[in-house]
N, C-alpha and C positions, 0 to 999 in steps of 0.2 A: 504494500500500500504506500503510495506516494504521499508524503506530508511536506507542506511548505509552512515555515514559521517565520513571520515577519517580526521585526523589532526596530526600535529607533525613532518611532514617532513621538510627538509631543507638542508642546506649546512654544512658539518662538516669535520674536518680534519681527516686524517687517525689515527686510534686509539681512536677516540672519541666515544661518545654515543648519542643516540636519543631514545625517547619514542614515538611510534605511538599510537594513540587512534582511535577507531572505535565506534561511537555511533549509536545504532540501534533505530529505531522508534517504535519497538515493544519489548515485553519482551524476553530477551535472552533465557530463558529456552524453548521457543517455537522452537528454532533451535536445530537440532541434533548436528550440528558441526559449529564452527566458525573457520575461517582460515585467514591467510595472504598469499598472493601470491605476486610475483614481476615479472616485465618484463623490461629487459634491452633493449636498442636499438638493433634491428636486431636479437633478441633472442625470444624464446617462453616464454610464461608466465609459471612460475614454482611455486610450492608450497614451502613456506618458513616454516610455522609452522601452526599447527592446534590444537584445543582443543574441546573435545566433551562436551555435556551437563553434563556428569558424571565426567568431569575433566581430562580425559586422554589426553595426549599431544603427538605429534610427530613433529619432526623437519627434515628439509633437512640436509644431512650430512655436507654441507658447512657452516651451522650456528650453529651446535650443540656446546654447551658450551659457545656460545657468545650471542645468542638471547634467550629470554624467553617470552612465550605467557601466558597471564592470562586473566581472565574474572571477572568482577564485576557485578553480576546479579542485584544488587540493583540500579546500575547506567545504566544498559543496555549497558555496554561498554566493549570492548575487547582491550587489550593492547599488544603491542609488544615492549619490551625493547631490544634495540640493543646495545651491547657493542663491543669494539675492532673492530670498523668498518673499513673496507678496501675498496679501490677503486672499487673492483669487486662487492661490495654490492650496487653500484650505480644503481638505477632502479626506476621505478614507482611502488609503493607498493599499492596493492589493498586489501581491506577487502572483505571477502566472508562469506556468511551465507547460510547454507543448511538446508532446512526443508524436512522431509520425504514426506510430502504431496504435496509440491509445488516446490521443487527443489532449484536451486541456485539463490542467489541475490548478486549483486556486488555494491561496492562503486565506486566513481568517480576516486579514486587514489590520492596518494600524492607522490611528487617527493622527493627522497632521493639522495643526491649527496655527495660523499666522495672524498675529494681532497687528493692527495698524498703529 
């Protein structure tokens, strides 16, 4: 059973930084893609950043230049470093893992709140 456990969320002032972590219960290279999504109240869940097993990354336009996704295969952990946080970044952030053979897995989410 695949489990994804997020950590690192919290309350931060506008302009601040946070680092989210997502620890997987299985080897990261078994996933074709790892990603972070977020969902703000009353809004749809949206892709924030993704990284493939080959290291290719993509970002939502709203976070380009501020957020960085990375992976540490030795620790089976994916990170999201978030800089220059703004109130509009407030959301629950979810870790997502995609396997070609079995589809998507989700973590339980971690709350990020940015105060103005």
